[in-house]
mmCIF file of the protein (N, C-alpha, C, O) and its ligand, coordinates in Angstrom:
data_MODEL
# 
_entry.id   MODEL 
# 
loop_
_entity.id 
_entity.type 
_entity.pdbx_number_of_molecules 
1 polymer     1 
2 non-polymer 1 
# 
_entity_poly.entity_id                      1 
_entity_poly.type                           'polypeptide(L)' 
_entity_poly.nstd_linkage                   no 
_entity_poly.nstd_monomer                   no 
_entity_poly.pdbx_seq_one_letter_code       MKDVKLDPNEESTYECFDCGTVVVSATAPGSCPSCGADMRNRGTPLE 
_entity_poly.pdbx_seq_one_letter_code_can   MKDVKLDPNEESTYECFDCGTVVVSATAPGSCPSCGADMRNRGTPLE 
_entity_poly.pdbx_strand_id                 A 
# 
loop_
_entity_poly_seq.entity_id 
_entity_poly_seq.num 
_entity_poly_seq.mon_id 
_entity_poly_seq.hetero 
1 1  MET n 
1 2  LYS n 
1 3  ASP n 
1 4  VAL n 
1 5  LYS n 
1 6  LEU n 
1 7  ASP n 
1 8  PRO n 
1 9  ASN n 
1 10 GLU n 
1 11 GLU n 
1 12 SER n 
1 13 THR n 
1 14 TYR n 
1 15 GLU n 
1 16 CYS n 
1 17 PHE n 
1 18 ASP n 
1 19 CYS n 
1 20 GLY n 
1 21 THR n 
1 22 VAL n 
1 23 VAL n 
1 24 VAL n 
1 25 SER n 
1 26 ALA n 
1 27 THR n 
1 28 ALA n 
1 29 PRO n 
1 30 GLY n 
1 31 SER n 
1 32 CYS n 
1 33 PRO n 
1 34 SER n 
1 35 CYS n 
1 36 GLY n 
1 37 ALA n 
1 38 ASP n 
1 39 MET n 
1 40 ARG n 
1 41 ASN n 
1 42 ARG n 
1 43 GLY n 
1 44 THR n 
1 45 PRO n 
1 46 LEU n 
1 47 GLU n 
# 
loop_
_struct_asym.id 
_struct_asym.entity_id 
A 1 
B 2 
# 
loop_
_chem_comp.id 
_chem_comp.type 
_chem_comp.mon_nstd_flag 
ALA 'L-peptide linking' y 
ARG 'L-peptide linking' y 
ASN 'L-peptide linking' y 
ASP 'L-peptide linking' y 
CYS 'L-peptide linking' y 
GLU 'L-peptide linking' y 
GLY 'peptide linking'   y 
LEU 'L-peptide linking' y 
LYS 'L-peptide linking' y 
MET 'L-peptide linking' y 
PHE 'L-peptide linking' y 
PRO 'L-peptide linking' y 
SER 'L-peptide linking' y 
THR 'L-peptide linking' y 
TYR 'L-peptide linking' y 
VAL 'L-peptide linking' y 
ZN  non-polymer         . 
# 
_pdbx_entity_nonpoly.entity_id   2 
_pdbx_entity_nonpoly.name        ? 
_pdbx_entity_nonpoly.comp_id     ZN 
# 
_pdbx_nonpoly_scheme.asym_id         B 
_pdbx_nonpoly_scheme.entity_id       2 
_pdbx_nonpoly_scheme.mon_id          ZN 
_pdbx_nonpoly_scheme.ndb_seq_num     1 
_pdbx_nonpoly_scheme.pdb_seq_num     101 
_pdbx_nonpoly_scheme.auth_seq_num    101 
_pdbx_nonpoly_scheme.pdb_mon_id      ZN 
_pdbx_nonpoly_scheme.auth_mon_id     ZN 
_pdbx_nonpoly_scheme.pdb_strand_id   A 
_pdbx_nonpoly_scheme.pdb_ins_code    . 
# 
loop_
_atom_site.group_PDB 
_atom_site.id 
_atom_site.type_symbol 
_atom_site.label_atom_id 
_atom_site.label_alt_id 
_atom_site.label_comp_id 
_atom_site.label_asym_id 
_atom_site.label_entity_id 
_atom_site.label_seq_id 
_atom_site.pdbx_PDB_ins_code 
_atom_site.Cartn_x 
_atom_site.Cartn_y 
_atom_site.Cartn_z 
_atom_site.occupancy 
_atom_site.B_iso_or_equiv 
_atom_site.pdbx_formal_charge 
_atom_site.auth_seq_id 
_atom_site.auth_comp_id 
_atom_site.auth_asym_id 
_atom_site.auth_atom_id 
_atom_site.pdbx_PDB_model_num 
ATOM   1   N  N  . MET A 1 1  ? 0.803  -1.230 -0.001  1.00 0.00 ? 1   MET A N  1 
ATOM   2   C  CA . MET A 1 1  ? 0.020  0.003  -0.047  1.00 0.00 ? 1   MET A CA 1 
ATOM   3   C  C  . MET A 1 1  ? 0.838  1.229  0.004   1.00 0.00 ? 1   MET A C  1 
ATOM   4   O  O  . MET A 1 1  ? 1.791  1.333  0.776   1.00 0.00 ? 1   MET A O  1 
ATOM   5   N  N  . LYS A 1 2  ? 0.454  2.204  -0.854  1.00 0.00 ? 2   LYS A N  1 
ATOM   6   C  CA . LYS A 1 2  ? 1.415  3.362  -0.979  1.00 0.00 ? 2   LYS A CA 1 
ATOM   7   C  C  . LYS A 1 2  ? 0.770  4.475  -0.242  1.00 0.00 ? 2   LYS A C  1 
ATOM   8   O  O  . LYS A 1 2  ? -0.430 4.723  -0.359  1.00 0.00 ? 2   LYS A O  1 
ATOM   9   N  N  . ASP A 1 3  ? 1.594  5.155  0.533   1.00 0.00 ? 3   ASP A N  1 
ATOM   10  C  CA . ASP A 1 3  ? 1.100  6.497  1.282   1.00 0.00 ? 3   ASP A CA 1 
ATOM   11  C  C  . ASP A 1 3  ? 1.683  7.632  0.534   1.00 0.00 ? 3   ASP A C  1 
ATOM   12  O  O  . ASP A 1 3  ? 2.841  8.015  0.701   1.00 0.00 ? 3   ASP A O  1 
ATOM   13  N  N  . VAL A 1 4  ? 0.796  8.186  -0.343  1.00 0.00 ? 4   VAL A N  1 
ATOM   14  C  CA . VAL A 1 4  ? 1.138  9.377  -1.049  1.00 0.00 ? 4   VAL A CA 1 
ATOM   15  C  C  . VAL A 1 4  ? 0.726  10.605 -0.520  1.00 0.00 ? 4   VAL A C  1 
ATOM   16  O  O  . VAL A 1 4  ? -0.469 10.897 -0.483  1.00 0.00 ? 4   VAL A O  1 
ATOM   17  N  N  . LYS A 1 5  ? 1.745  11.474 -0.042  1.00 0.00 ? 5   LYS A N  1 
ATOM   18  C  CA . LYS A 1 5  ? 1.278  12.776 0.500   1.00 0.00 ? 5   LYS A CA 1 
ATOM   19  C  C  . LYS A 1 5  ? 2.341  13.778 0.353   1.00 0.00 ? 5   LYS A C  1 
ATOM   20  O  O  . LYS A 1 5  ? 3.505  13.457 0.118   1.00 0.00 ? 5   LYS A O  1 
ATOM   21  N  N  . LEU A 1 6  ? 1.959  14.952 0.486   1.00 0.00 ? 6   LEU A N  1 
ATOM   22  C  CA . LEU A 1 6  ? 2.911  16.174 0.148   1.00 0.00 ? 6   LEU A CA 1 
ATOM   23  C  C  . LEU A 1 6  ? 3.667  16.340 1.534   1.00 0.00 ? 6   LEU A C  1 
ATOM   24  O  O  . LEU A 1 6  ? 3.103  16.450 2.623   1.00 0.00 ? 6   LEU A O  1 
ATOM   25  N  N  . ASP A 1 7  ? 5.018  16.340 1.319   1.00 0.00 ? 7   ASP A N  1 
ATOM   26  C  CA . ASP A 1 7  ? 5.871  16.655 2.514   1.00 0.00 ? 7   ASP A CA 1 
ATOM   27  C  C  . ASP A 1 7  ? 6.382  18.212 2.219   1.00 0.00 ? 7   ASP A C  1 
ATOM   28  O  O  . ASP A 1 7  ? 6.960  18.575 1.194   1.00 0.00 ? 7   ASP A O  1 
ATOM   29  N  N  . PRO A 1 8  ? 6.071  18.954 3.235   1.00 0.00 ? 8   PRO A N  1 
ATOM   30  C  CA . PRO A 1 8  ? 6.426  20.447 3.104   1.00 0.00 ? 8   PRO A CA 1 
ATOM   31  C  C  . PRO A 1 8  ? 8.005  20.571 3.101   1.00 0.00 ? 8   PRO A C  1 
ATOM   32  O  O  . PRO A 1 8  ? 8.526  21.649 2.817   1.00 0.00 ? 8   PRO A O  1 
ATOM   33  N  N  . ASN A 1 9  ? 8.712  19.533 3.399   1.00 0.00 ? 9   ASN A N  1 
ATOM   34  C  CA . ASN A 1 9  ? 10.139 19.609 3.564   1.00 0.00 ? 9   ASN A CA 1 
ATOM   35  C  C  . ASN A 1 9  ? 10.733 19.128 2.210   1.00 0.00 ? 9   ASN A C  1 
ATOM   36  O  O  . ASN A 1 9  ? 11.943 19.225 2.009   1.00 0.00 ? 9   ASN A O  1 
ATOM   37  N  N  . GLU A 1 10 ? 9.960  18.655 1.360   1.00 0.00 ? 10  GLU A N  1 
ATOM   38  C  CA . GLU A 1 10 ? 10.385 18.135 0.060   1.00 0.00 ? 10  GLU A CA 1 
ATOM   39  C  C  . GLU A 1 10 ? 10.315 19.170 -1.097  1.00 0.00 ? 10  GLU A C  1 
ATOM   40  O  O  . GLU A 1 10 ? 11.279 19.891 -1.352  1.00 0.00 ? 10  GLU A O  1 
ATOM   41  N  N  . GLU A 1 11 ? 9.083  19.227 -1.829  1.00 0.00 ? 11  GLU A N  1 
ATOM   42  C  CA . GLU A 1 11 ? 8.999  19.981 -2.811  1.00 0.00 ? 11  GLU A CA 1 
ATOM   43  C  C  . GLU A 1 11 ? 7.971  21.012 -2.697  1.00 0.00 ? 11  GLU A C  1 
ATOM   44  O  O  . GLU A 1 11 ? 6.942  20.743 -2.077  1.00 0.00 ? 11  GLU A O  1 
ATOM   45  N  N  . SER A 1 12 ? 8.136  22.180 -3.234  1.00 0.00 ? 12  SER A N  1 
ATOM   46  C  CA . SER A 1 12 ? 7.166  23.167 -3.258  1.00 0.00 ? 12  SER A CA 1 
ATOM   47  C  C  . SER A 1 12 ? 6.940  23.674 -4.676  1.00 0.00 ? 12  SER A C  1 
ATOM   48  O  O  . SER A 1 12 ? 7.841  23.573 -5.510  1.00 0.00 ? 12  SER A O  1 
ATOM   49  N  N  . THR A 1 13 ? 5.721  24.235 -4.981  1.00 0.00 ? 13  THR A N  1 
ATOM   50  C  CA . THR A 1 13 ? 5.510  24.714 -6.291  1.00 0.00 ? 13  THR A CA 1 
ATOM   51  C  C  . THR A 1 13 ? 5.691  26.235 -6.375  1.00 0.00 ? 13  THR A C  1 
ATOM   52  O  O  . THR A 1 13 ? 5.204  26.997 -5.540  1.00 0.00 ? 13  THR A O  1 
ATOM   53  N  N  . TYR A 1 14 ? 6.358  26.602 -7.340  1.00 0.00 ? 14  TYR A N  1 
ATOM   54  C  CA . TYR A 1 14 ? 6.735  28.059 -7.584  1.00 0.00 ? 14  TYR A CA 1 
ATOM   55  C  C  . TYR A 1 14 ? 6.186  28.478 -8.946  1.00 0.00 ? 14  TYR A C  1 
ATOM   56  O  O  . TYR A 1 14 ? 6.342  27.787 -9.953  1.00 0.00 ? 14  TYR A O  1 
ATOM   57  N  N  . GLU A 1 15 ? 5.530  29.654 -8.927  1.00 0.00 ? 15  GLU A N  1 
ATOM   58  C  CA . GLU A 1 15 ? 5.088  30.109 -10.233 1.00 0.00 ? 15  GLU A CA 1 
ATOM   59  C  C  . GLU A 1 15 ? 5.580  31.497 -10.535 1.00 0.00 ? 15  GLU A C  1 
ATOM   60  O  O  . GLU A 1 15 ? 5.681  32.377 -9.680  1.00 0.00 ? 15  GLU A O  1 
ATOM   61  N  N  . CYS A 1 16 ? 5.883  31.638 -11.822 1.00 0.00 ? 16  CYS A N  1 
ATOM   62  C  CA . CYS A 1 16 ? 6.476  32.799 -12.309 1.00 0.00 ? 16  CYS A CA 1 
ATOM   63  C  C  . CYS A 1 16 ? 5.453  33.943 -12.297 1.00 0.00 ? 16  CYS A C  1 
ATOM   64  O  O  . CYS A 1 16 ? 4.340  33.790 -12.799 1.00 0.00 ? 16  CYS A O  1 
ATOM   65  N  N  . PHE A 1 17 ? 5.838  35.083 -11.723 1.00 0.00 ? 17  PHE A N  1 
ATOM   66  C  CA . PHE A 1 17 ? 4.939  36.244 -11.792 1.00 0.00 ? 17  PHE A CA 1 
ATOM   67  C  C  . PHE A 1 17 ? 4.645  36.697 -13.221 1.00 0.00 ? 17  PHE A C  1 
ATOM   68  O  O  . PHE A 1 17 ? 3.596  37.301 -13.447 1.00 0.00 ? 17  PHE A O  1 
ATOM   69  N  N  . ASP A 1 18 ? 5.482  36.447 -14.156 1.00 0.00 ? 18  ASP A N  1 
ATOM   70  C  CA . ASP A 1 18 ? 5.437  37.079 -15.391 1.00 0.00 ? 18  ASP A CA 1 
ATOM   71  C  C  . ASP A 1 18 ? 4.803  36.189 -16.468 1.00 0.00 ? 18  ASP A C  1 
ATOM   72  O  O  . ASP A 1 18 ? 3.871  36.600 -17.160 1.00 0.00 ? 18  ASP A O  1 
ATOM   73  N  N  . CYS A 1 19 ? 5.294  35.037 -16.587 1.00 0.00 ? 19  CYS A N  1 
ATOM   74  C  CA . CYS A 1 19 ? 4.871  34.186 -17.738 1.00 0.00 ? 19  CYS A CA 1 
ATOM   75  C  C  . CYS A 1 19 ? 4.072  32.965 -17.254 1.00 0.00 ? 19  CYS A C  1 
ATOM   76  O  O  . CYS A 1 19 ? 3.493  32.237 -18.060 1.00 0.00 ? 19  CYS A O  1 
ATOM   77  N  N  . GLY A 1 20 ? 4.044  32.734 -15.838 1.00 0.00 ? 20  GLY A N  1 
ATOM   78  C  CA . GLY A 1 20 ? 3.177  31.763 -15.365 1.00 0.00 ? 20  GLY A CA 1 
ATOM   79  C  C  . GLY A 1 20 ? 3.786  30.297 -15.333 1.00 0.00 ? 20  GLY A C  1 
ATOM   80  O  O  . GLY A 1 20 ? 3.116  29.315 -15.013 1.00 0.00 ? 20  GLY A O  1 
ATOM   81  N  N  . THR A 1 21 ? 5.051  30.252 -15.676 1.00 0.00 ? 21  THR A N  1 
ATOM   82  C  CA . THR A 1 21 ? 5.673  29.001 -15.594 1.00 0.00 ? 21  THR A CA 1 
ATOM   83  C  C  . THR A 1 21 ? 5.870  28.394 -14.177 1.00 0.00 ? 21  THR A C  1 
ATOM   84  O  O  . THR A 1 21 ? 6.347  29.016 -13.228 1.00 0.00 ? 21  THR A O  1 
ATOM   85  N  N  . VAL A 1 22 ? 5.446  27.108 -14.147 1.00 0.00 ? 22  VAL A N  1 
ATOM   86  C  CA . VAL A 1 22 ? 5.525  26.447 -12.813 1.00 0.00 ? 22  VAL A CA 1 
ATOM   87  C  C  . VAL A 1 22 ? 6.667  25.613 -12.675 1.00 0.00 ? 22  VAL A C  1 
ATOM   88  O  O  . VAL A 1 22 ? 7.049  24.847 -13.560 1.00 0.00 ? 22  VAL A O  1 
ATOM   89  N  N  . VAL A 1 23 ? 7.246  25.765 -11.504 1.00 0.00 ? 23  VAL A N  1 
ATOM   90  C  CA . VAL A 1 23 ? 8.490  24.908 -11.229 1.00 0.00 ? 23  VAL A CA 1 
ATOM   91  C  C  . VAL A 1 23 ? 8.264  24.240 -9.897  1.00 0.00 ? 23  VAL A C  1 
ATOM   92  O  O  . VAL A 1 23 ? 7.864  24.863 -8.914  1.00 0.00 ? 23  VAL A O  1 
ATOM   93  N  N  . VAL A 1 24 ? 8.522  23.014 -9.899  1.00 0.00 ? 24  VAL A N  1 
ATOM   94  C  CA . VAL A 1 24 ? 8.415  22.291 -8.570  1.00 0.00 ? 24  VAL A CA 1 
ATOM   95  C  C  . VAL A 1 24 ? 9.886  21.911 -8.210  1.00 0.00 ? 24  VAL A C  1 
ATOM   96  O  O  . VAL A 1 24 ? 10.626 21.234 -8.923  1.00 0.00 ? 24  VAL A O  1 
ATOM   97  N  N  . SER A 1 25 ? 10.207 22.465 -6.956  1.00 0.00 ? 25  SER A N  1 
ATOM   98  C  CA . SER A 1 25 ? 11.589 22.287 -6.552  1.00 0.00 ? 25  SER A CA 1 
ATOM   99  C  C  . SER A 1 25 ? 11.574 22.319 -5.029  1.00 0.00 ? 25  SER A C  1 
ATOM   100 O  O  . SER A 1 25 ? 10.660 22.894 -4.438  1.00 0.00 ? 25  SER A O  1 
ATOM   101 N  N  . ALA A 1 26 ? 12.618 21.681 -4.349  1.00 0.00 ? 26  ALA A N  1 
ATOM   102 C  CA . ALA A 1 26 ? 12.762 21.578 -2.968  1.00 0.00 ? 26  ALA A CA 1 
ATOM   103 C  C  . ALA A 1 26 ? 13.277 22.960 -2.460  1.00 0.00 ? 26  ALA A C  1 
ATOM   104 O  O  . ALA A 1 26 ? 13.163 23.327 -1.290  1.00 0.00 ? 26  ALA A O  1 
ATOM   105 N  N  . THR A 1 27 ? 13.861 23.699 -3.469  1.00 0.00 ? 27  THR A N  1 
ATOM   106 C  CA . THR A 1 27 ? 14.444 25.024 -2.928  1.00 0.00 ? 27  THR A CA 1 
ATOM   107 C  C  . THR A 1 27 ? 13.873 26.004 -3.946  1.00 0.00 ? 27  THR A C  1 
ATOM   108 O  O  . THR A 1 27 ? 13.440 25.635 -5.037  1.00 0.00 ? 27  THR A O  1 
ATOM   109 N  N  . ALA A 1 28 ? 13.893 27.284 -3.532  1.00 0.00 ? 28  ALA A N  1 
ATOM   110 C  CA . ALA A 1 28 ? 13.247 28.403 -4.312  1.00 0.00 ? 28  ALA A CA 1 
ATOM   111 C  C  . ALA A 1 28 ? 14.249 28.600 -5.470  1.00 0.00 ? 28  ALA A C  1 
ATOM   112 O  O  . ALA A 1 28 ? 15.457 28.783 -5.316  1.00 0.00 ? 28  ALA A O  1 
ATOM   113 N  N  . PRO A 1 29 ? 13.547 28.535 -6.731  1.00 0.00 ? 29  PRO A N  1 
ATOM   114 C  CA . PRO A 1 29 ? 14.373 28.725 -7.858  1.00 0.00 ? 29  PRO A CA 1 
ATOM   115 C  C  . PRO A 1 29 ? 14.925 30.111 -8.058  1.00 0.00 ? 29  PRO A C  1 
ATOM   116 O  O  . PRO A 1 29 ? 15.860 30.317 -8.832  1.00 0.00 ? 29  PRO A O  1 
ATOM   117 N  N  . GLY A 1 30 ? 14.383 30.995 -7.406  1.00 0.00 ? 30  GLY A N  1 
ATOM   118 C  CA . GLY A 1 30 ? 14.945 32.467 -7.482  1.00 0.00 ? 30  GLY A CA 1 
ATOM   119 C  C  . GLY A 1 30 ? 14.312 33.240 -8.645  1.00 0.00 ? 30  GLY A C  1 
ATOM   120 O  O  . GLY A 1 30 ? 13.595 34.233 -8.519  1.00 0.00 ? 30  GLY A O  1 
ATOM   121 N  N  . SER A 1 31 ? 14.681 32.637 -9.824  1.00 0.00 ? 31  SER A N  1 
ATOM   122 C  CA . SER A 1 31 ? 14.091 33.323 -11.038 1.00 0.00 ? 31  SER A CA 1 
ATOM   123 C  C  . SER A 1 31 ? 13.534 32.305 -12.085 1.00 0.00 ? 31  SER A C  1 
ATOM   124 O  O  . SER A 1 31 ? 13.880 31.123 -12.082 1.00 0.00 ? 31  SER A O  1 
ATOM   125 N  N  . CYS A 1 32 ? 12.719 32.791 -12.911 1.00 0.00 ? 32  CYS A N  1 
ATOM   126 C  CA . CYS A 1 32 ? 12.098 31.848 -13.854 1.00 0.00 ? 32  CYS A CA 1 
ATOM   127 C  C  . CYS A 1 32 ? 13.046 31.288 -14.750 1.00 0.00 ? 32  CYS A C  1 
ATOM   128 O  O  . CYS A 1 32 ? 13.935 32.032 -15.165 1.00 0.00 ? 32  CYS A O  1 
ATOM   129 N  N  . PRO A 1 33 ? 13.008 29.972 -15.161 1.00 0.00 ? 33  PRO A N  1 
ATOM   130 C  CA . PRO A 1 33 ? 14.032 29.507 -16.036 1.00 0.00 ? 33  PRO A CA 1 
ATOM   131 C  C  . PRO A 1 33 ? 13.656 29.792 -17.499 1.00 0.00 ? 33  PRO A C  1 
ATOM   132 O  O  . PRO A 1 33 ? 14.463 29.590 -18.406 1.00 0.00 ? 33  PRO A O  1 
ATOM   133 N  N  . SER A 1 34 ? 12.392 30.275 -17.718 1.00 0.00 ? 34  SER A N  1 
ATOM   134 C  CA . SER A 1 34 ? 11.858 30.639 -19.132 1.00 0.00 ? 34  SER A CA 1 
ATOM   135 C  C  . SER A 1 34 ? 12.234 32.147 -19.361 1.00 0.00 ? 34  SER A C  1 
ATOM   136 O  O  . SER A 1 34 ? 12.848 32.467 -20.378 1.00 0.00 ? 34  SER A O  1 
ATOM   137 N  N  . CYS A 1 35 ? 11.863 33.082 -18.410 1.00 0.00 ? 35  CYS A N  1 
ATOM   138 C  CA . CYS A 1 35 ? 11.962 34.386 -18.705 1.00 0.00 ? 35  CYS A CA 1 
ATOM   139 C  C  . CYS A 1 35 ? 12.854 35.281 -17.686 1.00 0.00 ? 35  CYS A C  1 
ATOM   140 O  O  . CYS A 1 35 ? 13.152 36.453 -17.916 1.00 0.00 ? 35  CYS A O  1 
ATOM   141 N  N  . GLY A 1 36 ? 13.221 34.592 -16.579 1.00 0.00 ? 36  GLY A N  1 
ATOM   142 C  CA . GLY A 1 36 ? 14.046 35.343 -15.561 1.00 0.00 ? 36  GLY A CA 1 
ATOM   143 C  C  . GLY A 1 36 ? 13.379 36.205 -14.548 1.00 0.00 ? 36  GLY A C  1 
ATOM   144 O  O  . GLY A 1 36 ? 14.013 36.899 -13.752 1.00 0.00 ? 36  GLY A O  1 
ATOM   145 N  N  . ALA A 1 37 ? 12.113 36.143 -14.598 1.00 0.00 ? 37  ALA A N  1 
ATOM   146 C  CA . ALA A 1 37 ? 11.327 36.914 -13.685 1.00 0.00 ? 37  ALA A CA 1 
ATOM   147 C  C  . ALA A 1 37 ? 11.224 36.263 -12.255 1.00 0.00 ? 37  ALA A C  1 
ATOM   148 O  O  . ALA A 1 37 ? 11.483 35.072 -12.084 1.00 0.00 ? 37  ALA A O  1 
ATOM   149 N  N  . ASP A 1 38 ? 10.842 37.086 -11.259 1.00 0.00 ? 38  ASP A N  1 
ATOM   150 C  CA . ASP A 1 38 ? 10.703 36.394 -9.977  1.00 0.00 ? 38  ASP A CA 1 
ATOM   151 C  C  . ASP A 1 38 ? 9.723  35.327 -9.843  1.00 0.00 ? 38  ASP A C  1 
ATOM   152 O  O  . ASP A 1 38 ? 8.649  35.444 -10.433 1.00 0.00 ? 38  ASP A O  1 
ATOM   153 N  N  . MET A 1 39 ? 9.962  34.327 -9.153  1.00 0.00 ? 39  MET A N  1 
ATOM   154 C  CA . MET A 1 39 ? 9.093  33.300 -8.871  1.00 0.00 ? 39  MET A CA 1 
ATOM   155 C  C  . MET A 1 39 ? 8.381  33.451 -7.578  1.00 0.00 ? 39  MET A C  1 
ATOM   156 O  O  . MET A 1 39 ? 8.996  33.934 -6.627  1.00 0.00 ? 39  MET A O  1 
ATOM   157 N  N  . ARG A 1 40 ? 7.050  33.057 -7.443  1.00 0.00 ? 40  ARG A N  1 
ATOM   158 C  CA . ARG A 1 40 ? 6.466  32.990 -6.150  1.00 0.00 ? 40  ARG A CA 1 
ATOM   159 C  C  . ARG A 1 40 ? 6.133  31.664 -5.729  1.00 0.00 ? 40  ARG A C  1 
ATOM   160 O  O  . ARG A 1 40 ? 5.912  30.769 -6.545  1.00 0.00 ? 40  ARG A O  1 
ATOM   161 N  N  . ASN A 1 41 ? 6.083  31.483 -4.374  1.00 0.00 ? 41  ASN A N  1 
ATOM   162 C  CA . ASN A 1 41 ? 5.784  30.209 -3.932  1.00 0.00 ? 41  ASN A CA 1 
ATOM   163 C  C  . ASN A 1 41 ? 4.191  29.999 -3.906  1.00 0.00 ? 41  ASN A C  1 
ATOM   164 O  O  . ASN A 1 41 ? 3.547  30.743 -3.167  1.00 0.00 ? 41  ASN A O  1 
ATOM   165 N  N  . ARG A 1 42 ? 3.585  29.131 -4.590  1.00 0.00 ? 42  ARG A N  1 
ATOM   166 C  CA . ARG A 1 42 ? 2.164  28.905 -4.623  1.00 0.00 ? 42  ARG A CA 1 
ATOM   167 C  C  . ARG A 1 42 ? 1.653  28.334 -3.377  1.00 0.00 ? 42  ARG A C  1 
ATOM   168 O  O  . ARG A 1 42 ? 0.473  28.466 -3.050  1.00 0.00 ? 42  ARG A O  1 
ATOM   169 N  N  . GLY A 1 43 ? 2.629  27.619 -2.579  1.00 0.00 ? 43  GLY A N  1 
ATOM   170 C  CA . GLY A 1 43 ? 2.135  26.959 -1.346  1.00 0.00 ? 43  GLY A CA 1 
ATOM   171 C  C  . GLY A 1 43 ? 1.434  25.776 -1.646  1.00 0.00 ? 43  GLY A C  1 
ATOM   172 O  O  . GLY A 1 43 ? 1.328  25.360 -2.800  1.00 0.00 ? 43  GLY A O  1 
ATOM   173 N  N  . THR A 1 44 ? 0.937  25.197 -0.638  1.00 0.00 ? 44  THR A N  1 
ATOM   174 C  CA . THR A 1 44 ? 0.101  24.013 -0.731  1.00 0.00 ? 44  THR A CA 1 
ATOM   175 C  C  . THR A 1 44 ? -1.211 24.120 0.039   1.00 0.00 ? 44  THR A C  1 
ATOM   176 O  O  . THR A 1 44 ? -1.267 23.775 1.219   1.00 0.00 ? 44  THR A O  1 
ATOM   177 N  N  . PRO A 1 45 ? -2.295 24.608 -0.640  1.00 0.00 ? 45  PRO A N  1 
ATOM   178 C  CA . PRO A 1 45 ? -3.415 24.783 0.147   1.00 0.00 ? 45  PRO A CA 1 
ATOM   179 C  C  . PRO A 1 45 ? -4.189 23.539 0.741   1.00 0.00 ? 45  PRO A C  1 
ATOM   180 O  O  . PRO A 1 45 ? -5.072 23.697 1.584   1.00 0.00 ? 45  PRO A O  1 
ATOM   181 N  N  . LEU A 1 46 ? -3.842 22.363 0.292   1.00 0.00 ? 46  LEU A N  1 
ATOM   182 C  CA . LEU A 1 46 ? -4.255 21.170 0.938   1.00 0.00 ? 46  LEU A CA 1 
ATOM   183 C  C  . LEU A 1 46 ? -3.641 20.880 2.022   1.00 0.00 ? 46  LEU A C  1 
ATOM   184 O  O  . LEU A 1 46 ? -2.414 20.945 2.097   1.00 0.00 ? 46  LEU A O  1 
ATOM   185 N  N  . GLU A 1 47 ? -4.417 20.513 3.031   1.00 0.00 ? 47  GLU A N  1 
ATOM   186 C  CA . GLU A 1 47 ? -3.733 20.049 4.227   1.00 0.00 ? 47  GLU A CA 1 
ATOM   187 C  C  . GLU A 1 47 ? -3.552 18.558 4.298   1.00 0.00 ? 47  GLU A C  1 
ATOM   188 O  O  . GLU A 1 47 ? -2.985 18.050 5.267   1.00 0.00 ? 47  GLU A O  1 
HETATM 189 ZN ZN . ZN  B 2 .  ? 8.703  33.517 -16.522 1.00 0.00 2 101 ZN  A ZN 1 
# 
């Protein structure tokens, strides 16, 4: 049986302010890989 759940210490979802590119990473990417704009952490609304 698999226990699939999000671990806040593993990966977070970051979204580009400018172009909307989504990056899933354990660490903040800092800037968008596509356009270089700032990324924001989308967080995990699901508990
Ligand atoms: Zn971008």
